[in-house]
GUMARNU-662128 format. One record per residue (C-alpha): residue in one letter; residue number from 1; x, z negated, y negated. Coordinates in pm, whole numbers. Layout:
GUMARNU-662128
  res    n    east      up   north
    a  NUM       X       Z       Y
...
end
This chain:
GUMARNU-662128
  res    n    east      up   north
    m    1   -5059   18381    2926
    g    2   -4730   18245    2820
    r    3   -4644   18118    2477
    g    4   -4328   18218    2313
    h    5   -4307   17895    2108
    p    6   -4446   17604    2304
    g    7   -4380   17359    2023
    r    8   -4628   17319    1744
    g    9   -4441   17423    1436
    r   10   -4529   17219    1131
    p   11   -4347   17219     799
    c   12   -4128   16918     767
    a   13   -4275   16669     527
    a   14   -4053   16580     239
    a   15   -3878   16252     290
    a   16   -4065   15979     111
    r   17   -3857   15836    -164
    q   18   -3843   15461    -159
    d   19   -3758   15313    -492
    r   20   -3620   14967    -477
    p   21   -3826   14731    -690
    g   22   -3661   14624   -1004
    p   23   -3630   14269   -1120
    d   24   -3964   14290   -1303
    r   25   -4154   14429   -1002
    d   26   -4050   14194    -728
    g   27   -4374   13999    -737
    p   28   -4386   13621    -719
    r   29   -4064   13470    -591
    l   30   -3937   13118    -554
    r   31   -3608   13088    -734
    l   32   -3409   12770    -744
    q   33   -3153   12779   -1020
    a   34   -2893   12507   -1041
    q   35   -2806   12413   -1393
    e   36   -2553   12157   -1490
    l   37   -2725   11901   -1707
    g   38   -2455   11640   -1719
    p   39   -2501   11369   -1455
    v   40   -2870   11460   -1392
    l   41   -2946   11559   -1030
    v   42   -3280   11731    -969
    h   43   -3438   11723    -622
    v   44   -3708   11978    -541
    k   45   -3928   11881    -250
    l   46   -4167   12144    -120
    r   47   -4490   12008      17
    p   48   -4559   12141     369
    l   49   -4870   12350     419
    r   50   -5114   12182     655
    t   51   -5343   12398     870
    g   52   -5559   12331    1172
    v   53   -5485   12443    1527
    r   54   -5807   12642    1546
    w   55   -5715   12858    1249
    k   56   -5363   12916    1377
    i   57   -5502   13033    1713
    a   58   -5771   13240    1540
    v   59   -5519   13410    1313
    a   60   -5284   13474    1607
    i   61   -5559   13630    1823
    a   62   -5693   13831    1529
    a   63   -5343   13957    1445
    v   64   -5272   14059    1806
    g   65   -5616   14221    1832
    a   66   -5562   14408    1506
    l   67   -5220   14530    1620
    i   68   -5356   14651    1954
    a   69   -5662   14811    1791
    v   70   -5455   14994    1530
    t   71   -5205   15115    1790
    l   72   -5477   15241    2024
    s   73   -5662   15402    1734
    i   74   -5351   15593    1627
    v   75   -5281   15702    1986
    v   76   -5641   15812    2047
    h   77   -5660   15991    1711
    n   78   -5336   16182    1770
    a   79   -5426   16265    2130
    a   80   -5769   16394    2031
    r   81   -5630   16597    1742
    i   82   -5356   16749    1955
    s   83   -5607   16837    2227
    m   84   -5843   17004    1980
    l   85   -5558   17194    1815
    d   86   -5434   17313    2154
    n   87   -5781   17435    2237
    a   88   -5807   17609    1897
    r   89   -5471   17785    1954
    e   90   -5580   17907    2294
    v   91   -5907   18041    2152
    q   92   -5715   18202    1865
    m   93   -5478   18376    2107
    e   94   -5766   18505    2320
    r   95   -5933   18651    2011
    l   96   -5610   18816    1902
    l   97   -5549   18971    2244
    f   98   -5901   19109    2249
    a   99   -5848   19248    1898
    q  100   -5515   19398    2016
    r  101   -5687   19586    2299
    m  102   -5952   19716    2060
    y  103   -5681   19819    1815
    e  104   -5476   20009    2073
    t  105   -5775   20190    2227
    s  106   -5960   20282    1911
    k  107   -5904   20593    1704
    p  108   -5819   20576    1432
    k  109   -5629   20253    1489
    e  110   -5765   19988    1258
    p  111   -5733   19610    1284
    r  112   -6063   19439    1354
    f  113   -6214   19092    1375
    g  114   -6014   18969    1076
    t  115   -5675   19068    1215
    k  116   -5401   19205     992
    i  117   -5102   19429    1041
    n  118   -4775   19291     910
    d  119   -4939   19012     714
    p  120   -4690   18904     441
    s  121   -4808   18542     464
    l  122   -4707   18521     829
    p  123   -4512   18195     881
    s  124   -4139   18229     931
    q  125   -4161   18061    1273
    l  126   -4380   18345    1400
    h  127   -4148   18603    1239
    q  128   -3868   18476    1464
    l  129   -4088   18513    1772
    m  130   -4189   18864    1671
    r  131   -3823   18969    1639
    d  132   -3776   18848    1994
    k  133   -4081   19053    2105
    r  134   -4272   18740    2199
    r  135   -4622   18636    2110
    g  136   -4714   18286    1995
    t  137   -4938   18057    1796
    y  138   -4867   17825    1506
    v  139   -5053   17546    1322
    q  140   -4981   17552     950
    e  141   -5046   17232     759
    h  142   -5121   17232     386
    r  143   -4949   17001     146
    h  144   -5262   16960     -62
    g  145   -5456   16843     244
    g  146   -5757   17000     403
    p  147   -5793   17151     749
    p  148   -5483   17333     881
    d  149   -5467   17708     953
    v  150   -5433   17822    1314
    w  151   -5217   18135    1345
    a  152   -5175   18378    1637
    a  153   -4944   18682    1638
    v  154   -4842   18952    1889
    p  155   -4580   19228    1854
    l  156   -4708   19588    1892
    a  157   -4526   19871    2065
    n  158   -4447   20048    1737
    g  159   -4276   19739    1595
    d  160   -4569   19620    1386
    v  161   -4710   19268    1409
    l  162   -5078   19203    1462
    s  163   -5180   18853    1345
    l  164   -5491   18646    1300
    h  165   -5535   18312    1120
    i  166   -5841   18104    1049
    p  167   -5887   17748     922
    f  168   -5938   17474    1172
    a  169   -6305   17471    1268
    d  170   -6531   17257    1050
    r  171   -6705   17134    1360
    s  172   -6376   17009    1499
    a  173   -6297   16839    1167
    t  174   -6641   16672    1180
    i  175   -6574   16554    1531
    m  176   -6239   16409    1421
    n  177   -6403   16233    1127
    d  178   -6667   16085    1357
    l  179   -6395   15977    1598
    d  180   -6193   15814    1318
    r  181   -6504   15634    1194
    a  182   -6576   15505    1545
    l  183   -6216   15391    1584
    v  184   -6226   15205    1251
    i  185   -6553   15033    1340
    g  186   -6417   14945    1684
    s  187   -6095   14806    1535
    v  188   -6279   14593    1282
    s  189   -6510   14466    1557
    v  190   -6210   14377    1773
    v  191   -6048   14186    1485
    f  192   -6363   13988    1401
    g  193   -6438   13931    1768
    g  194   -6084   13808    1826
    c  195   -6108   13581    1522
    a  196   -6436   13435    1648
    l  197   -6290   13387    1994
    g  198   -5984   13220    1844
    v  199   -6200   12984    1639
    l  200   -6401   12900    1952
    i  201   -6095   12836    2169
    g  202   -5895   12669    1895
    g  203   -6197   12460    1793
    g  204   -6225   12315    2142
    l  205   -5854   12240    2156
    s  206   -5853   12098    1803
    r  207   -6155   11882    1883
    r  208   -5984   11735    2190
    l  209   -5660   11673    2000
    r  210   -5854   11504    1720
    k  211   -6029   11279    1969
    a  212   -5693   11196    2124
    a  213   -5549   11115    1780
    v  214   -5843   10887    1697
    a  215   -5811   10707    2029
    a  216   -5435   10670    1983
    g  217   -5497   10530    1634
    r  218   -5735   10270    1776
    v  219   -5470   10175    2031
    a  220   -5216   10142    1751
    q  221   -5455    9906    1569
    g  222   -5450    9673    1870
    n  223   -5747    9791    2076
    t  224   -5550    9823    2397
    e  225   -5858    9880    2613
    v  226   -5911   10228    2470
    r  227   -5796   10512    2696
    v  228   -5701   10842    2537
    r  229   -5780   11042    2851
    d  230   -6138   10909    2851
    a  231   -6179   11001    2485
    v  232   -6046   11353    2541
    g  233   -6280   11429    2832
    g  234   -6335   11791    2936
    v  235   -6386   11965    3270
    v  236   -6081   12191    3269
    r  237   -5749   12011    3263
    d  238   -5476   12137    3033
    e  239   -5176   12010    2838
    t  240   -5403   11789    2625
    d  241   -5490   11586    2935
    d  242   -5121   11557    3023
    l  243   -5052   11427    2672
    a  244   -5340   11178    2702
    w  245   -5211   11052    3039
    a  246   -4861   11013    2893
    v  247   -4993   10819    2591
    d  248   -5200   10593    2817
    a  249   -4902   10531    3044
    l  250   -4689   10449    2740
    t  251   -4958   10213    2610
    d  252   -4983   10034    2945
    a  253   -4606    9997    2967
    l  254   -4586    9859    2612
    n  255   -4876    9621    2676
    e  256   -4709    9491    2989
    r  257   -4383    9439    2804
    i  258   -4552    9268    2507
    e  259   -4756    9049    2739
    a  260   -4442    8952    2929
    e  261   -4269    8861    2603
    r  262   -4571    8656    2497
    r  263   -4572    8467    2824
    v  264   -4200    8399    2799
    t  265   -4237    8278    2438
    a  266   -4533    8056    2525
    d  267   -4357    7917    2833
    i  268   -4043    7839    2636
    a  269   -4241    7670    2359
    h  270   -4446    7476    2613
    e  271   -4135    7358    2795
    l  272   -3979    7252    2465
    r  273   -4269    7026    2369
    t  274   -4168    6745    2605
    p  275   -3799    6721    2505
    v  276   -3886    6759    2136
    t  277   -4143    6481    2163
    g  278   -3881    6266    2335
    l  279   -3632    6351    2062
    l  280   -3877    6237    1793
    t  281   -3943    5914    1982
    a  282   -3573    5847    2015
    a  283   -3520    5921    1646
    e  284   -3772    5651    1556
    l  285   -3557    5397    1742
    l  286   -3246    5474    1536
    p  287   -3139    5224    1269
    p  288   -3240    5307     912
    g  289   -2999    5526     717
    r  290   -2927    5875     591
    p  291   -2817    6011     931
    t  292   -3140    5884    1086
    e  293   -3348    6057     819
    l  294   -3166    6387     881
    v  295   -3221    6361    1257
    r  296   -3590    6280    1209
    d  297   -3632    6566     962
    r  298   -3473    6823    1190
    a  299   -3662    6692    1493
    q  300   -3991    6717    1303
    a  301   -3904    7071    1191
    m  302   -3834    7165    1553
    r  303   -4164    7016    1662
    t  304   -4349    7209    1391
    l  305   -4177    7530    1501
    v  306   -4273    7471    1865
    e  307   -4637    7408    1769
    d  308   -4641    7722    1551
    v  309   -4497    7935    1832
    l  310   -4759    7803    2073
    e  311   -5033    7880    1820
    v  312   -4902    8235    1771
    a  313   -4898    8281    2151
    r  314   -5260    8167    2175
    l  315   -5365    8399    1893
    d  316   -5181    8693    2050
    s  317   -5356    8636    2381
    a  318   -5696    8690    2210
    s  319   -5830    8382    2387
    e  320   -5922    8191    2070
    r  321   -6291    8162    1975
    a  322   -6440    8053    1646
    e  323   -6672    7748    1629
    l  324   -6911    7860    1357
    q  325   -7075    7646    1090
    e  326   -7260    7741     774
    i  327   -7072    7615     471
    a  328   -7067    7665      94
    l  329   -6744    7855      58
    g  330   -6658    7758    -301
    e  331   -6721    7387    -248
    f  332   -6532    7389      82
    v  333   -6227    7567     -62
    e  334   -6217    7342    -370
    r  335   -6235    7025    -158
    r  336   -5969    7136      93
    v  337   -5730    7267    -173
    r  338   -5755    6941    -367
    a  339   -5666    6752     -50
    l  340   -5371    6981      29
    d  341   -5225    7015    -322
    p  342   -5397    6856    -623
    e  343   -5184    7058    -866
    v  344   -5332    7391    -752
    e  345   -5594    7533    -990
    v  346   -5922    7625    -815
    r  347   -6183    7846    -981
    v  348   -6519    7930    -824
    v  349   -6652    8246    -985
    h  350   -6950    8287    -756
    e  351   -7069    8053    -481
    s  352   -7166    8193    -143
    w  353   -7278    8052     192
    v  354   -7079    8178     490
    n  355   -7100    8125     865
    t  356   -6741    8057     974
    d  357   -6507    7812    1145
    p  358   -6405    7543     888
    r  359   -6101    7429    1086
    r  360   -5953    7780    1110
    l  361   -6042    7857     747
    e  362   -5860    7542     640
    r  363   -5561    7650     850
    v  364   -5551    7987     671
    l  365   -5575    7822     328
    g  366   -5305    7570     416
    n  367   -5061    7837     529
    l  368   -5125    8053     222
    l  369   -5074    7758     -12
    a  370   -4759    7651     176
    n  371   -4619    8002     149
    a  372   -4697    8014    -225
    a  373   -4539    7673    -284
    k  374   -4231    7748     -74
    h  375   -4153    8106    -178
    g  376   -4338    8149    -508
    k  377   -4344    7973    -840
    p  378   -4610    7765   -1012
    p  379   -4876    7780   -1125
    v  380   -5059    7852    -799
    e  381   -5420    7966    -847
    v  382   -5706    7989    -598
    t  383   -6013    8194    -688
    v  384   -6340    8209    -492
    e  385   -6571    8499    -568
    g  386   -6855    8537    -322
    r  387   -6695    8582      20
    v  388   -6350    8662    -119
    v  389   -6077    8402    -159
    r  390   -5763    8484    -357
    v  391   -5442    8278    -360
    r  392   -5194    8373    -631
    d  393   -4853    8247    -731
    h  394   -4619    8358   -1010
    g  395   -4304    8407    -804
    p  396   -4101    8717    -711
    g  397   -4384    8868    -505
    f  398   -4408    8974    -144
    p  399   -4128    9188       3
    e  400   -4194    9559      52
    a  401   -4172    9531     431
    l  402   -4455    9278     437
    l  403   -4672    9491     207
    k  404   -4625    9798     429
    e  405   -4630    9648     778
    g  406   -4798    9310     735
    p  407   -4666    8966     837
    s  408   -4408    8956    1113
    r  409   -4289    8652    1299
    f  410   -3938    8521    1225
    r  411   -3908    8747     922
    t  412   -3919    8565     592
    g  413   -3862    8865     367
    t  414   -3599    8917      98
    s  415   -3356    8656     -21
    d  416   -3562    8601    -336
    r  417   -3864    8491    -135
    a  418   -3689    8347     171
    g  419   -3444    8077     251
    q  420   -3686    7844     429
    g  421   -3930    7873     717
    h  422   -3944    8106    1013
    g  423   -4196    8367     899
    l  424   -4474    8222    1115
    g  425   -4699    8089     839
    l  426   -4844    8423     728
    t  427   -4848    8545    1089
    i  428   -5065    8249    1189
    a  429   -5285    8297     882
    a  430   -5344    8664     968
    g  431   -5415    8573    1332
    q  432   -5665    8301    1239
    a  433   -5833    8545     997
    r  434   -5880    8790    1282
    v  435   -6048    8519    1491
    l  436   -6285    8458    1198
    g  437   -6361    8830    1181
    a  438   -6201    8836     835
    r  439   -5930    9051     681
    l  440   -5618    8917     510
    t  441   -5441    9148     266
    f  442   -5133    9112      47
    r  443   -5028    9271    -280
    n  444   -4807    9207    -581
    v  445   -4905    9179    -947
    a  446   -4717    9373   -1212
    a  447   -4548    9157   -1472
    e  448   -4693    9173   -1822
    g  449   -4479    9380   -2056
    s  450   -4264    9509   -1768
    p  451   -4418    9802   -1576
    g  452   -4155    9785   -1302
    g  453   -4145    9406   -1271
    v  454   -4340    9174   -1044
    g  455   -4547    8892   -1190
    g  456   -4650    8719    -871
    a  457   -4804    8763    -528
    i  458   -5171    8761    -429
    a  459   -5308    8700     -79
    v  460   -5674    8799     -44
    l  461   -5900    8672     235
    w  462   -6210    8888     290
    l  463   -6471    8699     490
    p  464   -6732    8907     677
    d  465   -7095    8939     574
    h  466   -7203    8825     921
    a  467   -7065    8589    1178
    p  468   -6793    8728    1407
    t  469   -6873    8823    1764
    n  470   -6781    8607    2060
    t  471   -6462    8809    2095
    g  472   -6346    8701    1751
    s  473   -6296    9060    1641
    f  474   -6568    9144    1393
    p  475   -6490    9486    1232
    v  476   -6466    9458     854
    l  477   -6392    9744     617
    r  478   -6138    9664     349
    p  479   -6314    9672      11
    a  480   -6142    9786    -304
    d  481   -5952    9504    -463
end
């Protein structure tokens, strides 16, 4: 049976009015207002939000899962509702046609089965169909909510209209409620399942990246034998493995270049030893006088530089080994400092026995005292407290570059603490400390009465609790100074 109005007429919902929020209802906002306060310039620096990869992946998967679940739920809900309403309209029309036959064949003619003749509440959409002598159905929604009414109407031969309307079946509404509940539960399950899956996948990726970062950090600290790809591991290869291979290749290339530079430096210094020695010998044969003294002084400085460069090359090659002896640290430091510079004040707070290399320890002390005497100001103080040795001067302090990056060869720092030397003294001291398994740190002391001023520099040598290994690389944690 045909339908005069195939579309499902529903009253148009009133357009939702959207009020723009006023200035007091905008919620929290970040507003940067520029105000002229004379010559004052204010800089606002927003701190970036740090999140893990696993949570980003989890949130992304959960968001996509939620979007898909909500979309499918809406589609399924609408499709099921439309199907049930279509079925209800067909049933309603069949009932009305049966009631029409009973009405036309009965005498007297009376509407039955809840039908009405010329019902005044007949929707206007069905009125139009009746004027065209066409039958049809209509679903009438209620503004106050509740189940809709399903209408069916047919025109009679005498011009009257026979209509029937009943509310949407309670059983159908129950089925829709059960369907909506199942869709909500399914959507929530999809979101939580997607979040768990994202945490699982992102956790594996984050774990591998963290291992790669730790391995790369160990390489940056000088442990060139560490391989990032071995630390990452894993059966399935992905972009993390490509990154690890690239980092390892970069490390190998840098190591080869650094090793080549070390060999060149050592070779040059080694080749210079013979002519410098000959130059010193020739200078001794010159007649006494001021020019001779200048030549001897510069030749001796060149010889010292060559010896220092060779020592740095040996330390960089990690071929040096400590010859250990058990010594009383306070007594040893006091005796050696007195021999190097009697004017330096030595204070032993607490005596301690250590197992170390006396020759290398004396080399470290000598370089620290030479640096303090050359670049600092008196008085120079040496303090021994247990296994910690501190060398302090009252000069302009260490430059910021040295405090941040450590000693660097051929860099003497700022003009206030430079002017002499080649920057190899502290480099050699740090290298010898590594052979001893110790740690050498540097810091400045704030001047008294001047919060922003510097009242001197302090070099701190932390000797290990145990003897270093045969590789000369005993790991020592830096204690709080």
